[in-house]
C-alpha positions in Angstrom: 114.4 119.6 87.3 114.3 116.0 88.6 110.8 114.6 89.1 112.1 111.8 91.3 112.9 112.2 95.0 116.3 111.8 96.6 116.2 109.5 99.6 120.0 109.2 100.1 120.0 111.6 103.1 117.7 109.3 105.0 119.6 106.1 104.3 122.1 105.1 101.6 120.0 102.2 100.4 117.3 99.8 101.5 120.0 97.2 102.4 122.7 99.7 103.4 124.7 99.4 106.7 123.3 102.6 108.0 119.6 101.4 108.0 120.6 98.0 109.4 122.5 99.7 112.2 119.5 101.9 113.0 117.3 98.8 113.1 119.6 97.3 115.7 119.8 100.6 117.6 116.0 100.6 117.6 115.8 97.0 118.8 118.1 98.0 121.7 115.7 101.0 122.5 112.8 98.6 122.7 114.8 96.3 125.1 115.7 99.3 127.1 112.3 100.7 127.6 110.8 97.3 128.4 113.5 96.7 131.0 112.9 100.2 132.4 109.1 99.5 132.6 109.6 96.1 134.3 112.1 97.4 136.9 110.9 100.9 137.7 107.2 101.2 136.9 106.2 99.7 140.2 104.8 101.0 143.5 105.1 104.7 144.2 104.6 107.4 141.6 107.8 109.4 140.8 107.9 112.5 138.6 111.5 111.5 137.8 110.4 108.1 136.5 107.7 109.7 134.3 110.4 112.2 133.0 112.7 109.3 132.2 110.0 107.4 130.3 109.2 110.5 128.2 112.9 110.6 127.2 112.9 107.0 126.3 109.8 107.4 124.1 111.4 110.3 122.2 114.3 107.9 121.5 111.8 105.3 120.4 110.6 107.7 117.6 113.6 106.3 115.6 111.0 103.7 114.5 109.1 106.4 112.6 112.1 107.3 110.4 113.0 103.7 109.7 109.4 102.7 108.8 108.9 105.9 106.8 111.9 105.3 104.7 110.8 101.7 104.0 107.3 102.8 103.0 108.7 105.5 100.8 110.7 102.8 98.9 107.5 100.6 98.7 105.3 103.5 97.6 107.5 104.1 94.6 108.2 100.5 93.9 105.6 98.1 95.4 107.4 95.1 94.2 110.6 95.8 96.1 111.0 92.5 98.0 114.0 93.7 100.2 111.9 96.6 101.5 108.9 94.3 102.1 111.1 91.9 104.2 112.6 94.8 106.1 109.2 96.2 106.9 108.2 92.9 108.4 111.3 92.8 110.5 110.9 96.3 111.9 107.3 95.7 112.5 108.0 92.6 114.6 110.5 94.6 116.7 108.1 97.4 117.1 105.4 95.0 118.3 107.6 94.1 121.3 107.5 97.7 122.5 103.9 97.3 123.5 105.0 95.7 126.7 106.7 98.8 128.1 103.9 101.0 126.7 101.2 98.9 128.5 103.1 98.9 131.8 103.4 102.7 131.7 99.7 103.2 131.0 98.9 101.1 134.0 101.5 103.1 136.0 99.9 106.5 135.3 96.3 105.4 135.1 95.2 107.3 138.3 98.0 109.8 138.6 97.1 113.5 139.2 99.1 114.8 136.2 98.3 118.4 136.9 100.4 118.2 140.1 103.5 117.4 138.1 103.5 120.7 136.1 106.5 122.0 137.9 108.8 119.7 135.9 109.5 121.3 132.5 109.8 118.1 130.4 106.6 116.8 131.9 104.8 120.1 131.4 105.9 120.2 127.8 104.5 116.8 127.1 101.4 117.1 129.2 99.0 116.5 126.2 100.9 113.2 125.4 100.6 112.1 129.1 96.9 113.1 129.3 96.1 111.2 126.1 98.2 108.2 127.3 96.3 108.2 130.6 92.9 108.2 128.8 94.1 105.3 126.6 95.0 103.4 129.8 91.3 102.8 130.4 91.1 101.0 127.1 94.3 99.1 127.4 94.4 95.3 127.9 96.8 93.2 129.9 100.5 93.1 128.8 100.3 89.6 127.3 97.1 90.3 125.3 98.6 93.7 124.0 101.7 91.9 122.9 99.7 89.3 121.0 97.6 91.9 119.3 100.7 93.9 118.2 102.5 90.9 117.0 99.6 89.5 115.0 99.0 92.8 113.1 102.1 92.3 110.9 100.5 89.1 109.5 97.0 90.5 109.8 95.8 94.0 108.8 99.3 95.2 107.8 99.7 92.3 105.4 96.2 92.9 103.9 97.2 96.6 103.5 100.4 95.7 101.6 98.4 93.4 99.4 96.0 96.2 98.5 98.9 98.5 97.7 100.5 95.9 95.6 97.5 95.0 93.4 96.4 98.6 92.9 100.0 100.0 92.2 100.5 97.4 89.5 97.0 97.6 88.1 96.9 98.4 84.4 93.9 99.9 82.5 93.1 98.9 78.9 92.4 102.1 76.9 91.9 101.4 73.2 94.8 99.3 72.2 97.1 100.3 75.1 97.6 99.1 78.7 98.3 102.2 80.9 99.0 102.5 84.7 96.0 103.3 86.8 97.6 106.6 87.9 97.8 107.8 84.4 94.3 106.9 83.5 92.9 108.6 86.6 94.8 111.7 85.7 92.7 111.8 82.4 89.7 112.9 84.5 91.1 116.4 84.0 91.3 116.2 80.2 89.5 119.0 78.2 88.2 116.2 75.9 84.9 114.8 77.2 85.3 111.5 75.3 88.8 111.0 76.8 87.3 111.5 80.3 84.5 109.1 79.7 86.7 106.4 78.2 89.2 106.7 81.1 86.4 106.4 83.6 85.0 103.2 81.9 88.6 101.8 81.7 89.2 102.5 85.3 86.0 100.8 86.5 86.7 97.8 84.3 90.1 97.5 85.8 88.8 97.7 89.3 86.3 94.9 88.5 89.2 92.6 87.9 90.6 93.0 91.4 87.4 93.6 93.3 87.3 90.2 95.0 90.9 90.6 96.3 90.1 94.2 97.4 87.0 93.1 99.3 89.0 90.4 101.1 91.5 93.0 102.1 88.9 95.5 103.4 86.8 92.8 105.1 89.9 91.5 106.9 91.2 94.9 108.0 87.9 96.2 109.2 87.1 92.9 110.9 90.3 93.2 112.9 89.5 96.8 113.8 86.0 95.8 115.0 87.3 93.0 117.2 90.0 95.2 118.7 87.8 98.1 119.5 85.3 95.7 121.1 88.0 94.2 123.3 89.2 97.7 124.3 85.7 98.7 125.4 85.1 101.4 122.7 81.5 101.9 121.7 82.6 101.9 118.0 85.5 102.3 115.6 84.2 105.8 115.1 84.5 106.6 118.8 88.1 105.3 118.9 89.0 107.3 115.7 87.6 110.5 117.2 89.5 110.1 120.5 92.7 109.1 118.6 92.3 112.3 116.6 92.3 114.5 119.7 88.7 115.4 119.0 85.4 114.6 120.7 82.1 113.5 119.3 80.5 117.0 120.0 82.9 118.6 117.5 82.5 115.8 114.9 78.6 115.9 115.3 78.5 119.7 114.9 80.6 119.6 111.7 78.8 116.6 110.1 75.4 118.1 110.9 76.3 121.5 109.4 77.5 119.8 106.2 74.3 117.7 106.0 72.1 120.7 106.6 73.7 122.6 103.7 74.3 119.8 101.2 71.5 120.8 98.9 73.0 124.3 98.6 76.5 123.0 98.1 75.6 120.5 95.4 74.1 123.3 93.4 77.7 123.6 92.1 77.3 120.3 90.2 74.0 121.3 88.7 75.6 124.6 87.5 78.5 122.7 86.0 76.3 120.2 84.3 74.3 123.0 82.6 77.6 124.6 81.5 78.7 121.3 79.9 75.3 120.9 78.2 74.2 118.0 80.4 71.1 117.4 82.3 73.1 116.0 85.3 76.8 115.8 85.9 78.3 112.3 85.4 81.1 111.2 87.8 83.6 111.3 84.9 83.0 115.0 84.4 83.5 116.0 88.0 86.9 117.4 87.2 86.2 118.6 83.6 88.0 121.9 83.1 85.7 124.9 82.8 86.5 128.0 80.8 88.3 128.8 77.5 91.7 128.5 79.0 93.3 125.0 78.9 95.9 125.1 81.7 98.8 122.7 81.5 102.2 122.8 83.1 105.5 121.1 82.9 107.0 120.1 86.3 109.4 123.1 86.1 106.6 125.5 85.4 104.6 124.1 88.3 107.7 124.5 90.5 108.2 128.2 89.5 104.5 128.8 90.2 104.5 127.2 93.6 107.6 129.1 94.7 106.0 132.5 93.8 102.8 131.5 95.6 104.7 130.5 98.8 106.9 133.6 98.7 103.8 135.8 98.5 102.9 134.7 102.1 106.4 134.9 103.7 110.1 134.5 102.9 110.2 131.6 105.3 107.4 129.7 103.4 109.0 130.6 100.1 112.4 129.5 101.0 111.1 126.3 102.4 109.5 125.5 98.9 112.7 126.3 97.1 114.7 124.0 99.4 112.2 121.2 98.8 112.6 121.5 95.0 116.3 122.1 95.1 117.0 119.1 97.2 114.7 116.8 95.3 112.2 115.9 98.1 109.4 115.2 95.6 108.7 112.1 93.5 106.3 113.3 90.9 106.3 111.2 87.8 103.6 108.5 87.3 104.9 105.0 86.5 104.0 101.3 86.9 104.5 100.0 90.4 104.0 103.3 92.0 101.1 103.8 94.3 98.4 106.3 93.4 97.4 109.6 95.1 99.7 111.9 97.0 101.2 112.2 100.4 103.9 113.9 102.5 106.1 112.0 105.0 107.9 113.6 107.9 111.5 112.5 108.4 112.0 113.5 112.0 115.8 112.9 112.2 116.5 115.2 109.3 113.8 117.8 110.0 112.7 117.2 106.3 109.8 115.8 104.4 109.4 113.6 101.3 106.5 114.0 99.0 104.9 111.5 96.6 102.4 112.5 93.8 101.5 111.6 90.3 102.1 114.7 88.2 100.3 114.7 84.9 100.5 118.4 84.1 97.1 119.8 84.9 96.2 122.7 87.1 95.1 120.5 89.9 98.6 119.0 90.1 99.9 122.5 91.0 97.3 122.6 93.7 98.3 119.2 94.9 102.0 120.3 95.1 100.9 123.3 97.2 98.8 120.9 99.4 101.6 118.4 100.1 104.2 121.2 100.5 101.9 122.7 103.1 102.2 119.5 105.0 105.9 119.7 104.6 105.9 123.2 106.0 103.9 122.1 109.0 106.7 119.5 109.6 109.2 122.3 109.2 107.5 124.4 111.9 107.9 121.3 114.2 111.7 121.6 114.0 112.8 122.2 117.6 109.8 120.3 119.0 110.4 116.9 120.5 109.5 113.9 118.3 106.5 113.2 120.6 105.2 116.8 120.1 105.7 116.5 116.3 102.8 114.1 115.8 99.7 115.8 114.6 96.1 114.6 115.1 94.4 113.8 111.8 92.1 116.8 111.6 94.8 119.4 112.4 97.2 117.6 110.0 95.1 118.9 107.1 95.2 122.5 108.2 98.5 123.8 106.8 98.0 121.8 103.6 94.6 123.2 102.9 95.7 126.7 103.9 98.3 126.6 101.2 95.6 125.6 98.8 93.7 128.7 99.7 96.9 130.7 99.1 97.5 129.0 95.8 94.0 129.8 94.4 94.3 133.4 95.5 97.8 133.9 94.0 97.2 131.9 90.8 94.6 134.5 89.8 97.5 137.0 89.6 99.9 134.7 87.8 97.6 133.4 85.1 96.1 135.2 82.1 92.6 136.8 82.6 90.9 134.2 80.5 91.9 131.6 83.0 90.1 133.3 85.9 87.0 131.2 85.4 89.1 128.0 85.2 90.8 128.8 88.5 87.6 129.7 90.4 85.8 126.6 89.2 88.8 124.5 90.1 88.9 125.8 93.6 85.3 125.1 94.2 85.7 121.6 92.6 88.5 120.9 95.1 86.5 122.2 98.1 83.4 120.3 97.2 85.6 117.2 97.1 86.7 118.0 100.6 83.1 118.3 101.8 80.6 116.4 99.6 82.8 113.6 98.4 84.5 113.3 101.8 80.9 113.2 103.3 80.2 110.3 101.0 83.3 108.5 102.1 82.5 109.1 105.8 78.9 107.7 105.2 80.3 104.7 103.3 82.8 103.8 106.0 80.3 104.2 108.7 77.8 101.9 106.9 80.6 99.4 106.1 81.6 99.0 109.7 77.9 98.5 110.8 77.3 95.9 108.1 80.7 94.2 108.8 79.4 93.3 112.2 77.1 90.8 110.5 79.9 89.2 108.5 82.0 89.8 105.4 80.6 91.8 102.5 80.9 90.8 98.8 82.2 93.3 96.2 78.7 93.9 95.0 77.5 94.6 98.5 80.4 97.0 99.1 79.7 98.8 95.8 76.0 99.1 96.8 77.1 100.8 100.0 79.3 103.2 98.1 76.6 104.2 95.6 74.1 104.7 98.5 76.6 107.0 100.2 77.3 109.0 97.1 73.6 109.5 96.4 73.1 110.9 99.9 76.1 113.1 99.9 75.6 114.5 96.4 71.8 114.9 96.7 71.0 114.6 93.1 73.9 116.8 92.0 75.3 114.0 90.0 73.9 111.7 87.4 73.0 108.6 89.4 73.5 106.4 86.4 77.2 107.4 86.3 78.6 107.3 89.9 81.8 105.6 91.1 80.9 102.2 92.8 84.6 101.3 93.2 85.7 104.4 95.1 86.4 102.0 98.0 89.1 100.4 95.9 90.6 103.7 95.0 91.3 105.3 98.4 94.2 104.1 100.5 92.8 105.4 103.8 90.2 102.6 104.0 93.1 100.0 104.2 95.0 101.4 107.2 93.8 99.8 110.4 95.5 102.5 112.5 93.7 105.4 110.8 90.0 104.5 110.4 87.7 107.3 109.2 90.5 109.2 107.6 87.9 111.2 105.7 86.3 113.7 108.0 89.7 115.4 108.8 89.7 116.7 105.2 86.4 118.5 105.7 87.6 119.8 109.0 90.9 121.0 107.5 89.1 122.7 104.6 86.7 124.7 106.8 89.3 125.5 109.4 91.8 126.6 106.9 89.2 128.9 105.3 88.7 130.5 108.7 92.5 131.0 109.2 92.9 132.3 105.6 90.1 134.9 106.3 92.1 136.1 109.4 95.3 136.3 107.2 93.6 138.4 104.6 92.4 140.7 107.4 95.7 140.9 109.4 98.2 140.2 106.6 101.8 140.3 108.0 100.7 140.4 111.6 99.1 136.9 111.1 102.3 135.2 109.9 103.9 134.6 113.3 100.5 133.7 114.8 100.1 131.1 112.1 103.4 129.4 113.0 102.3 129.3 116.7 99.1 127.6 115.8 100.8 125.0 113.7 103.5 124.3 116.3 100.8 123.7 118.9 99.1 121.0 116.9 101.2 118.2 118.4 100.8 119.2 121.9 97.2 120.3 122.3 93.8 118.8 121.8 91.8 119.9 118.7 89.5 121.8 120.8 92.4 123.7 122.5 94.0 124.6 119.2 90.7 126.0 118.2 90.6 128.2 121.2 94.1 129.4 120.4 92.9 130.3 116.9 89.7 131.9 118.2 87.4 129.1 116.9 84.7 127.2 118.7 84.7 123.9 116.9 81.8 122.5 118.9 79.5 125.1 117.5 77.6 124.5 114.3 77.8 128.3 113.7 81.5 128.0 113.2 81.1 125.4 110.4 78.1 127.3 108.8 80.3 130.3 108.4 82.8 128.4 106.4 80.1 126.9 104.3 78.5 130.3 103.8 81.7 131.5 102.1 81.7 128.5 99.8 78.1 129.0 98.8 79.0 132.7 98.0 81.7 131.4 95.7 79.2 129.1 94.0 76.8 131.9 93.4 79.6 134.0 92.0 80.6 131.2 89.6 77.0 130.9 88.4 77.0 134.6 87.5 80.3 134.3 85.7 79.2 131.3 83.7 76.1 133.1 82.5 
């Protein structure tokens, strides 16, 4: 089984004629939509004109496939200069499309969209139109929008690429060896406590060497975001993030408040784990220490076989999807120098396929990560048949299918593994969920505090580290040893460096608790739930978060909804405590 992905179906190569032709085709699409906007978006409102614009935007989604392919190349080889130059080229072309987009926003700013429901194409894209109409009130004049879009390629996007380059090529000194950061971070799951601690120390020492450059990147990106949100009239970057996510502040406030109210109960998990490991308090480097007598390790082929069984247990459709992803080499799994850390899934719309990057080191968590990313891939699979516009998922809902598959994995792995591994599996599940809630809460608190401090000027690496430590102390509430936290978590997570997706942290907590709710319905209904599940997923690109909740029978604006999910996690923590004793 290959542990490298096959990108040939997308384009033959980074400098092949096929991608160059598509770039030219996309450039013509941009010219066409701008010409359309200049000539037709004037005067009277016409449903036919709106319908034409929707069709043109769907054609414009060719940009997603081109840019996705280039970023896939760069994520596996950050030093690829051809890809980097091509990314600059396509970004410059894309920036020109802002002209047509801005003119359309002004065109429909005060249109009664509900009166146009009789046209099928408009009705099917009503959520897109309503969101576009709302954005119109935060849109600047055409010239200014063009300047902002054009400057991003040499602004925030350039700083993001610099961060990706320095972290993907970062080597950690461990004993007498220099090892890639991705491999050293994987040692956090080692059964040997001394290995975990040395890897943690090596990681922090490596981050210290690039902290100044990383701080420049983050200060520059967040500074640009603050200036743009101010110009657009948003109250804050958080407000813009929530609106872009198809949410509202009432929903976010309900979820964050519920988490904060139950943090002391949730972090009992870390106190239990510390006691099990013979420690007074749990140091950060033992967050992922395996628990139980079973040392679970997997080859990539063994992980593949496990994932296929897990997905088949839910439905033939899900199982066949996983088999296809492995068979056709959609996954790049092996860690190596020059490859970015973490894991992600990319939707290739023109193929109706996905590509997945991860750094497989053979531990149990890697199997869960495979399930998580393939869950994203299945969500993309469900979108087949939907228009490109309706295949874009708001951030919170984007984590639903992935986390649902995690729940499925933990349930089924208990059947596939030996009995002495049961404790290991239960602890691992809780460890992952607490990452999605407590650690995500710390990242949310950090980013919020960074934005507020950045208003007063750039922050030094020490100041940024101080904000991170403060956030971790609040989110973990004494559950961790405060002498051994992770001050450089801001250098570790890619989401902080994407100017288009600020606050990409709370969606993980949202996805975890929503997926728990859906999984509870599945366990109650079993086979009857499977078609309902696909309907919910297929609606995620054409409904607001609140409306998708209604479809699933969930009131996201109620703290009670979030408390119910947290109640289930706390039950599992109590059960783990009993098992450990």
